[in-house]
C-alpha positions in Angstrom: 1.7 17.8 -3.6 3.4 15.0 -1.7 6.4 15.6 0.5 9.6 13.8 -0.6 12.6 12.6 1.4 14.3 15.4 3.2 11.6 18.0 2.5 10.1 20.1 5.2 6.6 20.1 3.7 4.0 18.5 5.9 2.7 15.3 4.4 -1.0 14.9 3.7 -3.2 13.9 6.7 -4.3 10.2 6.6 -8.0 9.4 6.4 -8.6 6.8 9.2 -11.6 4.5 8.9 -13.7 4.2 12.0 -12.8 0.5 12.1 -9.2 1.4 12.9 -10.2 2.5 16.5 -10.5 -0.6 18.7 -8.7 -3.7 20.0 -7.4 -4.8 16.6 -5.2 -1.6 16.2 -2.7 -0.4 18.6 -1.1 2.4 16.5 -2.0 5.0 13.8 0.0 7.3 11.7 -1.7 10.7 11.1 1.0 12.2 8.7 2.6 9.3 6.8 5.8 9.9 4.7 5.5 9.6 0.9 9.2 9.1 0.1 10.1 6.0 -1.8 13.9 6.2 -1.2 13.9 4.7 2.2 15.9 1.4 2.2 14.2 0.2 5.4 15.2 -0.6 8.9 18.7 -1.9 9.3 19.8 -0.6 5.8 19.8 3.1 6.4 23.2 4.9 6.8 25.3 1.8 6.1 27.7 3.4 3.6 26.5 1.4 0.6 23.8 2.0 -1.9 20.6 0.0 -1.4 18.0 -0.3 -4.3 14.8 1.3 -3.3 11.4 1.9 -5.0 12.6 5.4 -6.0 15.3 3.8 -8.1 13.0 1.6 -10.2 11.5 2.7 -13.6 9.4 0.7 -16.1 10.8 1.1 -19.6 8.2 2.7 -22.1 6.4 4.6 -19.3 2.8 4.1 -18.0 1.2 1.1 -19.7 -2.3 2.6 -19.0 -2.1 6.4 -18.8 -5.8 6.8 -18.0 -6.5 8.9 -14.8 -8.0 6.8 -12.0 -11.8 6.9 -11.9 -11.7 6.5 -8.1 -9.4 6.2 -5.1 -9.3 3.6 -2.3 -7.2 4.3 0.8 -6.5 1.2 2.9 -4.5 1.3 6.2 -2.1 -1.5 7.1 -3.0 -2.1 10.8 -2.2 -4.4 13.6 -1.9 -5.0 17.3 1.6 -6.2 18.2 0.5 -7.5 21.7 -2.5 -9.5 20.3 -0.7 -10.7 17.1 -3.4 -9.3 14.9 -2.7 -8.0 11.4 -5.4 -6.3 9.3 -6.5 -3.8 6.7 -8.3 -0.8 8.2 -8.5 -2.7 11.5 -10.5 -5.5 10.0 -9.2 -9.1 9.7 -10.0 -11.1 6.6 -12.7 -13.2 8.4 -14.6 -10.0 9.3 -14.1 -8.2 6.1 -16.1 -7.7 2.9 -14.5 -8.0 -0.6 -13.3 -4.9 -2.4 -15.2 -4.5 -5.6 -13.5 -3.3 -8.8 -15.5 -2.7 -12.0 -14.3 -4.5 -15.2 -11.4 -2.5 -16.9 -11.8 0.3 -14.3 -8.6 2.3 -13.6 -8.4 3.1 -9.9 -5.8 4.3 -7.4 -5.0 2.4 -4.3 -3.2 4.0 -1.5 -1.7 2.1 1.4 -0.8 3.9 4.6 1.3 1.8 6.9 0.2 2.4 10.5 2.5 -0.3 11.9 6.2 -0.5 12.8 6.9 -3.1 10.2 7.4 -3.1 6.5 4.6 -5.0 4.6 5.1 -6.4 1.0 1.6 -6.0 -0.4 0.6 -8.2 -3.3 -2.5 -8.1 -5.6 -3.0 -11.3 -7.5 -4.1 -11.1 -11.2 -3.4 -7.4 -11.8 -0.3 -5.1 -11.9 0.4 -2.4 -9.4 1.6 0.8 -11.2 3.4 2.6 -8.4 3.2 6.4 -8.4 6.1 8.6 -7.3 5.5 11.2 -4.5 4.5 13.6 -7.3 1.7 11.3 -8.5 3.5 10.4 -11.8 3.9 6.8 -12.9 7.1 5.2 -11.7 7.2 1.5 -12.0 5.0 -1.6 -12.6 5.2 -4.2 -9.8 3.4 -7.3 -8.5 4.4 -6.7 -4.9 4.8 -3.3 -3.3 6.8 -2.9 -0.1 5.2 -0.3 2.3 7.7 0.9 4.9 6.5 1.8 8.5 4.7 5.2 8.6 4.7 5.4 4.8 2.0 6.2 2.3 2.4 4.5 -1.2 0.0 5.0 -4.0 -0.4 2.9 -7.2 -2.9 2.6 -10.0 -4.6 -0.6 -11.0 -6.4 -1.6 -14.2 -9.1 -4.1 -13.3 -8.5 -6.2 -16.4 -8.8 -9.7 -14.9 -12.3 -10.9 -14.1 -12.9 -13.0 -11.0 -12.0 -13.2 -7.4 -8.4 -12.3 -6.3 -6.3 -12.3 -3.2 -4.9 -9.0 -1.9 -2.6 -9.6 0.9 0.7 -9.0 2.8 3.4 -11.4 1.6 4.7 -12.1 5.0 3.0 -15.4 5.6 2.2 -14.8 9.3 0.7 -11.4 8.6 -1.5 -12.8 5.8 -2.7 -15.8 7.9 -3.3 -13.5 10.9 -5.7 -11.3 8.8 -3.9 -8.8 6.6 -5.7 -10.0 3.6 -8.7 -8.9 1.4 -10.6 -10.5 -1.4 -10.9 -8.4 -4.5 -13.8 -9.1 -6.9 -13.7 -7.9 -10.5 -17.2 -8.3 -11.9 
């Protein structure tokens, strides 16, 4: 079970890749939050309501209720002093594509090991965001992952070809927070 906002249950321990330990990464989160109701830095405690991922629902429910065939955990990483942004400590130029099988249903989990929010975008396919309990919540193209947060979503690999998977902050994408996804 995932811990929600305000709960005392300890969140699940992150699985760090060996590539996260080195000059490209200057921070890691071992116990990321799974709450989706965080409005983000500068918007907390302001006295007005802020729309968050926890508030969003897709009418009609889960468009593909199949259970994921496999899980992929990716860490949003960086080094603030070196201006490096990456996934699992690996910049795009040093990475290998992620391979999805045609029509495969898989779960992608992002763990944000940085102090910044990252709006992550997968071209060509939808991201079916899961709530902290693992149930379908909302279908999105871009999923914002807050600092020290874990967000999971399901993907149906129903678009053949090569696709971009990146942070929508242009500087972060250009600096290396980008992977190619191949559906073949």
